[in-house]
N, CA, C and O atoms as a GROMACS GRO file, in nm:
protein
  304
    1MET      N    1   2.481  -2.422  -1.426
    1MET     CA    2   2.404  -2.317  -1.488
    1MET      C    3   2.257  -2.344  -1.460
    1MET      O    4   2.208  -2.456  -1.480
    2ALA      N    5   2.187  -2.244  -1.414
    2ALA     CA    6   2.045  -2.258  -1.379
    2ALA      C    7   1.958  -2.267  -1.504
    2ALA      O    8   1.995  -2.218  -1.610
    3PRO      N    9   1.841  -2.332  -1.491
    3PRO     CA   10   1.751  -2.344  -1.606
    3PRO      C   11   1.715  -2.209  -1.667
    3PRO      O   12   1.702  -2.197  -1.789
    4GLU      N   13   1.699  -2.108  -1.583
    4GLU     CA   14   1.665  -1.975  -1.634
    4GLU      C   15   1.774  -1.923  -1.726
    4GLU      O   16   1.746  -1.862  -1.830
    5VAL      N   17   1.897  -1.946  -1.688
    5VAL     CA   18   2.011  -1.900  -1.767
    5VAL      C   19   2.023  -1.982  -1.895
    5VAL      O   20   2.050  -1.926  -2.002
    6VAL      N   21   2.003  -2.112  -1.886
    6VAL     CA   22   2.007  -2.199  -2.004
    6VAL      C   23   1.902  -2.154  -2.107
    6VAL      O   24   1.926  -2.157  -2.227
    7ASN      N   25   1.786  -2.114  -2.056
    7ASN     CA   26   1.676  -2.072  -2.144
    7ASN      C   27   1.689  -1.928  -2.191
    7ASN      O   28   1.606  -1.881  -2.268
    8GLY      N   29   1.791  -1.857  -2.146
    8GLY     CA   30   1.812  -1.720  -2.189
    8GLY      C   31   1.731  -1.618  -2.111
    8GLY      O   32   1.723  -1.502  -2.150
    9ASP      N   33   1.671  -1.661  -1.999
    9ASP     CA   34   1.595  -1.569  -1.915
    9ASP      C   35   1.690  -1.490  -1.825
    9ASP      O   36   1.811  -1.514  -1.824
   10SER      N   37   1.633  -1.398  -1.750
   10SER     CA   38   1.717  -1.316  -1.663
   10SER      C   39   1.766  -1.396  -1.542
   10SER      O   40   1.701  -1.490  -1.496
   11TYR      N   41   1.880  -1.355  -1.493
   11TYR     CA   42   1.943  -1.417  -1.378
   11TYR      C   43   1.890  -1.348  -1.253
   11TYR      O   44   1.886  -1.225  -1.247
   12GLY      N   45   1.850  -1.427  -1.154
   12GLY     CA   46   1.797  -1.366  -1.032
   12GLY      C   47   1.810  -1.460  -0.914
   12GLY      O   48   1.894  -1.550  -0.912
   13PHE      N   49   1.724  -1.437  -0.815
   13PHE     CA   50   1.725  -1.512  -0.691
   13PHE      C   51   1.713  -1.663  -0.713
   13PHE      O   52   1.783  -1.741  -0.650
   14LYS      N   53   1.624  -1.703  -0.803
   14LYS     CA   54   1.603  -1.847  -0.830
   14LYS      C   55   1.731  -1.912  -0.883
   14LYS      O   56   1.763  -2.025  -0.846
   15ALA      N   57   1.802  -1.841  -0.967
   15ALA     CA   58   1.928  -1.894  -1.020
   15ALA      C   59   2.032  -1.906  -0.909
   15ALA      O   60   2.113  -1.999  -0.909
   16ASP      N   61   2.030  -1.812  -0.815
   16ASP     CA   62   2.122  -1.821  -0.701
   16ASP      C   63   2.092  -1.943  -0.616
   16ASP      O   64   2.183  -2.012  -0.571
   17MET      N   65   1.963  -1.971  -0.592
   17MET     CA   66   1.924  -2.088  -0.513
   17MET      C   67   1.964  -2.216  -0.586
   17MET      O   68   2.009  -2.312  -0.522
   18TRP      N   69   1.949  -2.218  -0.717
   18TRP     CA   70   1.992  -2.333  -0.798
   18TRP      C   71   2.141  -2.355  -0.779
   18TRP      O   72   2.186  -2.468  -0.761
   19SER      N   73   2.218  -2.248  -0.784
   19SER     CA   74   2.364  -2.258  -0.769
   19SER      C   75   2.402  -2.314  -0.633
   19SER      O   76   2.495  -2.393  -0.623
   20ILE      N   77   2.330  -2.275  -0.530
   20ILE     CA   78   2.355  -2.330  -0.396
   20ILE      C   79   2.328  -2.480  -0.396
   20ILE      O   80   2.404  -2.557  -0.336
   21GLY      N   81   2.221  -2.523  -0.463
   21GLY     CA   82   2.190  -2.666  -0.474
   21GLY      C   83   2.301  -2.742  -0.545
   21GLY      O   84   2.338  -2.852  -0.502
   22VAL      N   85   2.353  -2.686  -0.653
   22VAL     CA   86   2.463  -2.750  -0.726
   22VAL      C   87   2.586  -2.760  -0.637
   22VAL      O   88   2.652  -2.864  -0.632
   23LEU      N   89   2.617  -2.652  -0.566
   23LEU     CA   90   2.734  -2.654  -0.476
   23LEU      C   91   2.719  -2.759  -0.367
   23LEU      O   92   2.814  -2.831  -0.338
   24LEU      N   93   2.602  -2.768  -0.307
   24LEU     CA   94   2.580  -2.869  -0.203
   24LEU      C   95   2.596  -3.010  -0.259
   24LEU      O   96   2.658  -3.096  -0.196
   25TYR      N   97   2.541  -3.034  -0.376
   25TYR     CA   98   2.552  -3.165  -0.439
   25TYR      C   99   2.700  -3.200  -0.460
   25TYR      O  100   2.743  -3.311  -0.429
   26VAL      N  101   2.775  -3.106  -0.514
   26VAL     CA  102   2.917  -3.130  -0.541
   26VAL      C  103   2.994  -3.150  -0.411
   26VAL      O  104   3.080  -3.238  -0.402
   27MET      N  105   2.965  -3.068  -0.310
   27MET     CA  106   3.037  -3.080  -0.183
   27MET      C  107   3.009  -3.214  -0.115
   27MET      O  108   3.097  -3.269  -0.049
   28MET      N  109   2.890  -3.265  -0.130
   28MET     CA  110   2.853  -3.390  -0.063
   28MET      C  111   2.897  -3.513  -0.140
   28MET      O  112   2.914  -3.620  -0.082
   29SER      N  113   2.916  -3.500  -0.272
   29SER     CA  114   2.946  -3.620  -0.350
   29SER      C  115   3.076  -3.612  -0.430
   29SER      O  116   3.138  -3.715  -0.456
   30GLY      N  117   3.116  -3.492  -0.469
   30GLY     CA  118   3.231  -3.479  -0.556
   30GLY      C  119   3.196  -3.490  -0.704
   30GLY      O  120   3.284  -3.489  -0.790
   31TYR      N  121   3.065  -3.500  -0.733
   31TYR     CA  122   3.017  -3.513  -0.870
   31TYR      C  123   2.925  -3.395  -0.904
   31TYR      O  124   2.867  -3.333  -0.815
   32LEU      N  125   2.913  -3.365  -1.033
   32LEU     CA  126   2.817  -3.266  -1.078
   32LEU      C  127   2.679  -3.331  -1.084
   32LEU      O  128   2.668  -3.448  -1.122
   33PRO      N  129   2.573  -3.258  -1.050
   33PRO     CA  130   2.440  -3.318  -1.053
   33PRO      C  131   2.386  -3.341  -1.195
   33PRO      O  132   2.300  -3.426  -1.215
   34PHE      N  133   2.437  -3.266  -1.291
   34PHE     CA  134   2.392  -3.278  -1.429
   34PHE      C  135   2.514  -3.289  -1.519
   34PHE      O  136   2.594  -3.196  -1.527
   35ASN      N  137   2.527  -3.401  -1.586
   35ASN     CA  138   2.640  -3.417  -1.678
   35ASN      C  139   2.591  -3.480  -1.807
   35ASN      O  140   2.478  -3.528  -1.815
   36GLY      N  141   2.676  -3.478  -1.907
   36GLY     CA  142   2.640  -3.534  -2.035
   36GLY      C  143   2.759  -3.534  -2.128
   36GLY      O  144   2.864  -3.477  -2.097
   37LYS      N  145   2.743  -3.599  -2.242
   37LYS     CA  146   2.852  -3.611  -2.338
   37LYS      C  147   2.882  -3.480  -2.409
   37LYS      O  148   2.992  -3.459  -2.460
   38ASN      N  149   2.783  -3.390  -2.413
   38ASN     CA  150   2.804  -3.261  -2.476
   38ASN      C  151   2.718  -3.157  -2.406
   38ASN      O  152   2.637  -3.189  -2.319
   39THR      N  153   2.737  -3.033  -2.444
   39THR     CA  154   2.668  -2.923  -2.378
   39THR      C  155   2.516  -2.936  -2.391
   39THR      O  156   2.444  -2.909  -2.294
   40GLU      N  157   2.467  -2.976  -2.506
   40GLU     CA  158   2.323  -2.988  -2.524
   40GLU      C  159   2.263  -3.093  -2.430
   40GLU      O  160   2.154  -3.072  -2.376
   41LYS      N  161   2.332  -3.205  -2.410
   41LYS     CA  162   2.284  -3.308  -2.318
   41LYS      C  163   2.280  -3.254  -2.175
   41LYS      O  164   2.185  -3.281  -2.101
   42VAL      N  165   2.382  -3.179  -2.138
   42VAL     CA  166   2.385  -3.120  -2.004
   42VAL      C  167   2.267  -3.024  -1.989
   42VAL      O  168   2.197  -3.028  -1.888
   43PHE      N  169   2.245  -2.938  -2.089
   43PHE     CA  170   2.135  -2.843  -2.083
   43PHE      C  171   2.000  -2.914  -2.077
   43PHE      O  172   1.910  -2.870  -2.006
   44GLU      N  173   1.986  -3.024  -2.150
   44GLU     CA  174   1.865  -3.106  -2.146
   44GLU      C  175   1.837  -3.154  -2.005
   44GLU      O  176   1.724  -3.146  -1.956
   45ARG      N  177   1.940  -3.202  -1.941
   45ARG     CA  178   1.926  -3.256  -1.804
   45ARG      C  179   1.896  -3.144  -1.704
   45ARG      O  180   1.820  -3.164  -1.609
   46ILE      N  181   1.957  -3.029  -1.725
   46ILE     CA  182   1.928  -2.914  -1.638
   46ILE      C  183   1.782  -2.875  -1.653
   46ILE      O  184   1.713  -2.854  -1.553
   47ARG      N  185   1.734  -2.865  -1.776
   47ARG     CA  186   1.594  -2.828  -1.800
   47ARG      C  187   1.497  -2.929  -1.738
   47ARG      O  188   1.391  -2.891  -1.688
   48ALA      N  189   1.533  -3.057  -1.740
   48ALA     CA  190   1.448  -3.161  -1.681
   48ALA      C  191   1.454  -3.155  -1.529
   48ALA      O  192   1.356  -3.184  -1.461
   49GLY      N  193   1.570  -3.117  -1.476
   49GLY     CA  194   1.584  -3.101  -1.332
   49GLY      C  195   1.578  -3.229  -1.251
   49GLY      O  196   1.554  -3.226  -1.131
   50LYS      N  197   1.600  -3.342  -1.316
   50LYS     CA  198   1.596  -3.469  -1.244
   50LYS      C  199   1.732  -3.494  -1.178
   50LYS      O  200   1.834  -3.505  -1.246
   51VAL      N  201   1.729  -3.503  -1.047
   51VAL     CA  202   1.851  -3.525  -0.970
   51VAL      C  203   1.847  -3.666  -0.914
   51VAL      O  204   1.744  -3.710  -0.864
   52ASN      N  205   1.959  -3.735  -0.923
   52ASN     CA  206   1.964  -3.868  -0.860
   52ASN      C  207   2.074  -3.868  -0.755
   52ASN      O  208   2.170  -3.791  -0.762
   53PHE      N  209   2.057  -3.955  -0.661
   53PHE     CA  210   2.154  -3.969  -0.552
   53PHE      C  211   2.212  -4.110  -0.553
   53PHE      O  212   2.227  -4.173  -0.449
   54ASP      N  213   2.247  -4.158  -0.673
   54ASP     CA  214   2.297  -4.294  -0.691
   54ASP      C  215   2.441  -4.313  -0.647
   54ASP      O  216   2.485  -4.426  -0.625
   55HIS      N  217   2.515  -4.204  -0.635
   55HIS     CA  218   2.656  -4.217  -0.597
   55HIS      C  219   2.667  -4.269  -0.454
   55HIS      O  220   2.590  -4.230  -0.366
   56VAL      N  221   2.763  -4.355  -0.431
   56VAL     CA  222   2.782  -4.417  -0.300
   56VAL      C  223   2.805  -4.311  -0.191
   56VAL      O  224   2.773  -4.335  -0.074
   57GLU      N  225   2.858  -4.197  -0.228
   57GLU     CA  226   2.884  -4.091  -0.131
   57GLU      C  227   2.756  -4.041  -0.065
   57GLU      O  228   2.760  -3.988   0.046
   58PHE      N  229   2.643  -4.057  -0.132
   58PHE     CA  230   2.516  -4.012  -0.075
   58PHE      C  231   2.458  -4.110   0.026
   58PHE      O  232   2.357  -4.080   0.090
   59ASN      N  233   2.520  -4.227   0.042
   59ASN     CA  234   2.471  -4.323   0.142
   59ASN      C  235   2.478  -4.267   0.283
   59ASN      O  236   2.398  -4.305   0.369
   60SER      N  237   2.572  -4.177   0.307
   60SER     CA  238   2.588  -4.120   0.442
   60SER      C  239   2.519  -3.984   0.456
   60SER      O  240   2.532  -3.920   0.561
   61VAL      N  241   2.448  -3.939   0.354
   61VAL     CA  242   2.378  -3.811   0.359
   61VAL      C  243   2.235  -3.838   0.406
   61VAL      O  244   2.169  -3.930   0.358
   62SER      N  245   2.188  -3.756   0.499
   62SER     CA  246   2.054  -3.774   0.553
   62SER      C  247   1.946  -3.747   0.448
   62SER      O  248   1.971  -3.683   0.346
   63ALA      N  249   1.828  -3.798   0.477
   63ALA     CA  250   1.714  -3.773   0.389
   63ALA      C  251   1.686  -3.624   0.381
   63ALA      O  252   1.646  -3.573   0.275
   64GLU      N  253   1.705  -3.553   0.491
   64GLU     CA  254   1.683  -3.408   0.493
   64GLU      C  255   1.783  -3.335   0.404
   64GLU      O  256   1.748  -3.238   0.337
   65GLY      N  257   1.908  -3.382   0.404
   65GLY     CA  258   2.010  -3.322   0.317
   65GLY      C  259   1.976  -3.341   0.171
   65GLY      O  260   1.991  -3.249   0.091
   66LYS      N  261   1.932  -3.460   0.136
   66LYS     CA  262   1.893  -3.489  -0.003
   66LYS      C  263   1.770  -3.407  -0.042
   66LYS      O  264   1.760  -3.358  -0.154
   67GLU      N  265   1.676  -3.394   0.051
   67GLU     CA  266   1.555  -3.315   0.023
   67GLU      C  267   1.590  -3.168   0.001
   67GLU      O  268   1.532  -3.104  -0.086
   68LEU      N  269   1.683  -3.116   0.079
   68LEU     CA  270   1.726  -2.977   0.061
   68LEU      C  271   1.782  -2.957  -0.080
   68LEU      O  272   1.748  -2.860  -0.148
   69ILE      N  273   1.868  -3.048  -0.122
   69ILE     CA  274   1.925  -3.038  -0.257
   69ILE      C  275   1.815  -3.047  -0.361
   69ILE      O  276   1.813  -2.970  -0.457
   70THR      N  277   1.722  -3.140  -0.344
   70THR     CA  278   1.612  -3.157  -0.437
   70THR      C  279   1.529  -3.030  -0.448
   70THR      O  280   1.490  -2.989  -0.558
   71GLN      N  281   1.502  -2.968  -0.335
   71GLN     CA  282   1.423  -2.844  -0.335
   71GLN      C  283   1.499  -2.729  -0.402
   71GLN      O  284   1.440  -2.648  -0.474
   72LEU      N  285   1.629  -2.721  -0.379
   72LEU     CA  286   1.709  -2.615  -0.440
   72LEU      C  287   1.723  -2.635  -0.590
   72LEU      O  288   1.731  -2.538  -0.665
   73LEU      N  289   1.727  -2.761  -0.635
   73LEU     CA  290   1.740  -2.790  -0.777
   73LEU      C  291   1.604  -2.815  -0.841
   73LEU      O  292   1.589  -2.904  -0.924
   74ASN      N  293   1.507  -2.736  -0.802
   74ASN     CA  294   1.372  -2.744  -0.854
   74ASN      C  295   1.360  -2.651  -0.973
   74ASN      O  296   1.382  -2.530  -0.959
   75VAL      N  297   1.324  -2.703  -1.088
   75VAL     CA  298   1.314  -2.623  -1.210
   75VAL      C  299   1.206  -2.516  -1.197
   75VAL      O  300   1.219  -2.407  -1.252
   76ASN      N  301   1.100  -2.547  -1.125
   76ASN     CA  302   0.991  -2.450  -1.109
   76ASN      C  303   1.022  -2.354  -0.997
   76ASN      O  304   0.942  -2.264  -0.969
   0.00000   0.00000   0.00000
């Protein structure tokens, strides 16, 4: 879910780009980029927009691939 949607704003192009970033992250690692013990924790992490590439699966992903994901998962 994009930050705009979490905040109750309208859904648009930015939310679509966010979704592409989430899909790329999942396709490359098999993990969700934002997780938590409950919905509020997940929403907190989405609003912060901090993405990490700590999973071992990202060891084989290029710096450009990680940068693309980072740019797509940009809260601003």
